[in-house]
Backbone bond lengths (Angstrom), bond angles and torsions (degrees), N, CA, C in turn:
res aa  C-N    CA-C-N  psi(-1)  N-CA   C-N-CA  omega(-1)  CA-C   N-CA-C  phi
1 X - - - 1.440 - - 1.524 109.63 -
2 X 1.274 115.69 156.09 1.452 123.08 -178.40 1.525 110.56 -108.89
3 X 1.324 115.09 164.82 1.461 123.86 179.77 1.523 111.97 -50.50
4 X 1.311 117.47 -47.99 1.465 121.95 -176.57 1.523 112.27 -65.40
5 X 1.319 118.29 -22.74 1.458 121.50 -178.13 1.524 112.90 -68.97
6 X 1.336 117.94 -32.82 1.459 120.12 -173.06 1.521 111.67 -59.33
7 X 1.303 117.23 -50.66 1.459 120.71 -178.40 1.507 113.72 -58.53
8 X 1.324 116.56 -37.74 1.460 118.77 -179.17 1.526 112.11 -80.62
9 X 1.310 117.53 -32.57 1.468 120.68 -178.65 1.527 112.51 -81.74
10 X 1.311 116.41 -28.32 1.467 120.07 -176.25 1.521 109.85 -135.69
11 X 1.309 115.89 52.12 1.469 121.23 -175.21 1.522 112.58 -56.77
12 X 1.316 117.80 -46.27 1.460 121.21 -178.52 1.523 110.38 -65.58
13 X 1.309 116.94 -43.08 1.458 120.48 179.21 1.521 110.50 -63.75
14 X 1.319 117.22 -42.54 1.464 120.92 179.61 1.516 110.61 -61.72
15 X 1.317 117.12 -44.35 1.473 120.43 178.43 1.525 110.53 -63.08
16 X 1.325 116.83 -39.04 1.460 120.81 178.86 1.522 112.27 -64.20
17 X 1.327 116.22 -41.32 1.468 119.87 178.29 1.522 111.38 -65.39
18 X 1.319 116.41 -40.82 1.468 120.10 177.45 1.518 109.80 -63.70
19 X 1.318 117.55 -44.06 1.465 121.15 179.43 1.527 111.02 -62.07
20 X 1.327 117.29 -41.70 1.465 120.78 178.31 1.526 110.57 -63.92
21 X 1.316 117.21 -40.07 1.463 121.02 177.84 1.527 111.04 -63.35
22 X 1.309 116.36 -42.05 1.461 120.30 -179.76 1.522 111.70 -68.04
23 X 1.318 116.87 -34.57 1.464 120.97 -178.34 1.526 112.02 -64.38
24 X 1.330 118.33 -31.68 1.468 121.06 -178.53 1.524 111.53 -68.77
25 X 1.321 117.67 -23.30 1.465 121.29 -178.21 1.521 112.52 -62.78
26 X 1.305 117.70 -24.61 1.460 120.86 -178.69 1.527 111.94 -73.19
27 X 1.322 117.71 -16.88 1.456 120.50 -171.95 1.526 114.93 -113.71
28 X 1.312 117.23 -22.09 1.465 120.32 -177.47 1.525 109.56 -136.49
29 X 1.336 117.20 151.32 1.459 119.45 179.05 1.533 111.60 -65.62
30 X 1.302 115.59 141.54 1.463 121.22 -176.58 1.540 112.96 -57.18
31 X 1.341 120.64 -41.02 1.471 118.25 178.00 1.525 112.89 -60.23
32 X 1.330 117.60 -37.82 1.461 120.65 177.87 1.527 110.70 -64.93
33 X 1.317 116.14 -44.93 1.469 119.90 178.70 1.522 110.86 -60.84
34 X 1.330 117.04 -41.51 1.472 120.34 -179.66 1.523 111.65 -68.06
35 X 1.343 117.65 -35.78 1.466 119.86 175.34 1.524 110.77 -61.47
36 X 1.324 116.31 -43.40 1.467 120.79 179.28 1.529 110.34 -65.87
37 X 1.328 116.58 -42.61 1.472 119.72 178.59 1.519 111.07 -62.06
38 X 1.321 116.50 -41.92 1.462 119.62 179.32 1.523 110.55 -67.54
39 X 1.323 117.90 -41.25 1.470 120.77 179.72 1.531 111.06 -60.41
40 X 1.328 117.18 -46.73 1.468 119.93 178.51 1.523 110.57 -63.61
41 X 1.317 117.08 -39.74 1.463 120.81 -179.90 1.520 111.17 -65.31
42 X 1.336 117.13 -36.94 1.467 120.67 176.01 1.526 110.11 -64.07
43 X 1.324 116.94 -44.20 1.463 120.30 180.00 1.524 112.06 -65.01
44 X 1.325 116.50 -36.02 1.455 120.54 -178.29 1.526 113.11 -85.58
45 X 1.331 116.97 -9.05 1.458 121.01 178.31 1.520 113.71 69.37
46 X 1.343 117.21 36.36 1.465 120.90 -178.99 1.526 109.50 -96.71
47 X 1.326 116.47 99.86 1.460 121.54 -175.93 1.523 111.97 -60.67
48 X 1.321 118.08 -41.47 1.461 122.13 178.33 1.527 110.28 -55.39
49 X 1.337 116.95 -51.42 1.464 121.07 -177.10 1.531 111.56 -70.44
50 X 1.320 117.73 -35.46 1.465 120.47 176.60 1.529 109.69 -59.55
51 X 1.312 116.29 -46.48 1.466 120.57 179.53 1.529 110.79 -63.21
52 X 1.317 117.27 -45.37 1.465 121.53 -177.37 1.528 111.50 -63.57
53 X 1.332 117.77 -48.13 1.459 120.36 -174.98 1.530 111.93 -76.12
54 X 1.328 117.88 -29.18 1.459 120.36 172.77 1.528 109.65 -63.71
55 X 1.323 116.33 -44.51 1.459 121.04 178.08 1.525 110.89 -62.25
56 X 1.311 116.67 -43.88 1.473 119.99 -179.61 1.527 111.39 -62.83
57 X 1.336 116.77 -41.33 1.460 119.91 178.49 1.524 111.03 -62.96
58 X 1.318 116.28 -40.11 1.468 119.93 177.70 1.523 110.47 -64.20
59 X 1.334 117.51 -42.36 1.466 120.95 179.47 1.523 111.87 -67.68
60 X 1.330 117.11 -26.57 1.470 121.07 176.77 1.530 111.82 -80.79
61 X 1.325 116.46 -3.54 1.457 120.72 177.84 1.517 114.83 84.91
62 X 1.325 117.62 15.28 1.460 120.59 177.46 1.530 107.48 -71.73
63 X 1.339 117.47 126.43 1.469 119.84 -177.65 1.535 112.66 -57.66
64 X 1.309 115.80 142.88 1.466 122.44 -179.91 1.524 111.12 -55.15
65 X 1.333 117.13 -35.48 1.466 121.19 179.92 1.530 111.21 -58.05
66 X 1.318 117.08 -40.31 1.466 120.69 -179.97 1.522 111.64 -70.53
67 X 1.319 116.55 -40.90 1.465 120.57 178.63 1.530 109.43 -64.54
68 X 1.323 116.39 -44.22 1.466 120.81 -179.27 1.526 112.20 -66.39
69 X 1.332 117.26 -27.95 1.467 121.44 -178.73 1.528 112.88 -80.82
70 X 1.305 117.81 -10.15 1.463 120.85 -173.87 1.533 114.27 -57.42
71 X 1.337 120.33 -40.98 1.469 117.93 178.84 1.532 113.38 -61.36
72 X 1.328 117.36 -24.94 1.462 121.57 179.89 1.525 110.10 -119.93
73 X 1.303 116.91 41.68 1.462 120.82 -174.35 1.524 113.15 -59.28
74 X 1.338 117.45 -28.23 1.473 120.57 -179.78 1.526 111.30 -58.73
75 X 1.340 115.91 -37.35 1.461 121.11 -176.56 1.521 112.73 -94.88
76 X 1.310 118.36 -15.06 1.459 121.94 -174.81 1.529 110.99 -80.16
77 X 1.323 115.49 140.79 1.468 120.32 -179.03 1.529 112.30 -96.07
78 X 1.322 117.59 8.15 1.470 121.14 -174.15 1.529 113.91 -91.07
79 X 1.337 117.06 1.56 1.464 119.56 -177.97 1.523 111.00 -108.87
80 X 1.319 115.64 137.89 1.471 123.34 178.57 1.534 109.20 -73.59
81 X 1.347 117.73 160.53 1.470 120.42 178.61 1.538 113.49 -54.55
82 X 1.315 117.39 -40.35 1.473 120.54 179.04 1.536 110.60 -63.10
83 X 1.319 116.73 -41.62 1.464 120.91 178.35 1.519 110.44 -66.80
84 X 1.326 117.03 -40.08 1.460 120.59 179.55 1.534 110.73 -62.68
85 X 1.322 116.03 -40.79 1.464 120.05 178.25 1.531 110.44 -63.56
86 X 1.323 116.66 -43.45 1.470 120.49 179.64 1.521 110.76 -64.94
87 X 1.330 117.21 -40.93 1.472 120.45 179.79 1.525 111.19 -68.78
88 X 1.322 117.41 -37.18 1.471 120.44 177.19 1.525 110.47 -63.71
89 X 1.325 116.98 -43.06 1.466 120.50 177.70 1.522 110.23 -64.01
90 X 1.314 116.50 -42.59 1.467 120.63 177.65 1.527 110.35 -57.50
91 X 1.327 116.52 -47.59 1.465 120.33 179.61 1.524 111.26 -60.20
92 X 1.318 115.70 -45.56 1.461 119.84 -177.39 1.521 111.49 -63.34
93 X 1.305 117.46 -45.42 1.464 121.21 -177.09 1.529 111.65 -73.16
94 X 1.318 117.22 -37.30 1.462 120.80 -177.56 1.525 112.00 -67.60
95 X 1.304 117.50 -30.73 1.467 121.33 -176.04 1.530 114.02 -89.22
96 X 1.310 117.47 -4.32 1.459 120.02 -178.02 1.527 111.48 -75.76
97 X 1.316 114.61 147.42 1.464 119.12 170.74 1.522 107.55 -74.57
98 X 1.322 118.59 163.33 1.465 119.52 178.09 1.532 112.85 -56.36
99 X 1.316 117.77 -39.85 1.470 119.99 179.91 1.523 110.92 -67.49
100 X 1.325 117.01 -40.47 1.459 120.35 177.91 1.529 110.82 -65.98
101 X 1.323 116.23 -40.75 1.457 121.02 178.78 1.527 110.12 -60.68
102 X 1.331 116.97 -46.36 1.457 120.92 -180.00 1.529 110.84 -62.09
103 X 1.330 116.58 -42.85 1.465 120.35 179.92 1.527 111.09 -65.59
104 X 1.328 117.27 -42.26 1.460 120.58 -178.96 1.528 111.25 -68.04
105 X 1.312 117.43 -45.90 1.469 120.47 179.82 1.530 110.28 -63.38
106 X 1.328 116.93 -40.61 1.460 120.26 177.89 1.524 110.76 -64.17
107 X 1.324 117.08 -42.87 1.464 121.44 177.92 1.522 110.87 -59.72
108 X 1.324 116.49 -45.11 1.464 121.09 179.41 1.524 110.46 -63.89
109 X 1.316 117.48 -43.24 1.468 121.00 179.61 1.526 111.04 -63.19
110 X 1.327 116.71 -43.39 1.464 120.72 -177.95 1.530 111.19 -67.25
111 X 1.354 117.91 -44.93 1.460 118.52 -179.14 1.520 110.52 -67.20
112 X 1.324 117.98 -33.40 1.460 119.86 175.45 1.520 111.18 -63.61
113 X 1.321 116.89 -39.99 1.468 120.22 176.78 1.523 110.38 -63.42
114 X 1.353 117.11 -47.65 1.464 120.35 178.84 1.526 111.16 -61.52
115 X 1.342 117.23 -41.16 1.466 120.33 177.91 1.515 111.20 -59.20
116 X 1.333 117.08 -45.18 1.468 120.54 -179.77 1.530 111.23 -63.70
117 X 1.319 116.93 -41.41 1.470 121.13 178.32 1.526 109.78 -64.42
118 X 1.319 116.81 -47.96 1.461 121.61 -178.77 1.523 111.95 -60.85
119 X 1.331 117.15 -43.71 1.464 121.06 179.61 1.521 110.51 -67.16
120 X 1.328 116.71 -46.46 1.467 120.87 -177.77 1.522 111.95 -61.90
121 X 1.334 116.42 -42.74 1.457 120.45 -176.83 1.529 113.06 -96.57
122 X 1.336 115.79 10.52 1.466 123.12 174.15 1.525 113.46 50.90
123 X 1.330 116.08 52.46 1.456 119.62 175.82 1.535 108.33 -60.34
124 X 1.326 118.40 130.00 1.467 120.01 178.87 1.534 110.25 -74.25
125 X 1.321 118.02 134.04 1.465 120.65 -177.61 1.522 113.64 -56.30
126 X 1.339 116.83 -35.96 1.466 119.27 -178.17 1.528 112.72 -64.16
127 X 1.337 117.47 -22.79 1.461 119.05 179.41 1.526 112.11 -73.18
128 X 1.322 117.54 -12.67 1.469 120.61 178.56 1.511 112.11 -85.51
129 X 1.326 116.49 -14.90 1.462 120.90 -176.54 1.514 110.42 -86.15
130 X 1.351 116.52 149.31 1.469 118.70 178.52 1.526 110.81 -65.11
131 X 1.297 115.04 145.81 1.471 120.89 178.17 1.533 107.94 -70.47
132 X 1.313 115.46 132.99 1.472 118.21 179.57 1.532 108.84 -74.13
133 X 1.310 115.17 145.35 1.467 119.91 179.48 1.534 107.89 -75.62
134 X 1.302 115.93 104.44 1.479 119.20 -176.23 1.502 111.14 -104.70
């Protein structure tokens, strides 16, 4: 299949992906989002996306040094702690198998639910600890 085929074959899905991409802009700065998009694209080996997100980062005024350092971000000193956290999460999620991804996302969803219940109903921390053998 060719590039032009996707939009016509999966028009609703394409619109949904674009809408999801646009929705993230309200919560995080665009340069951070583009760094994460480029990092995932580098890991996945998608030349189209690498070219697109590299161009976007340049148009956003992100210095070339930072873009060039992205493949070795662990060792590079040009990234802020917030960016490092986002890149670490990107690496972790991008490298997961589908089964691992499902297990991790489910685990995160479940603990978030338990956290909300515990906070709302003020579970006392001591009740989570094992009873001492008295």
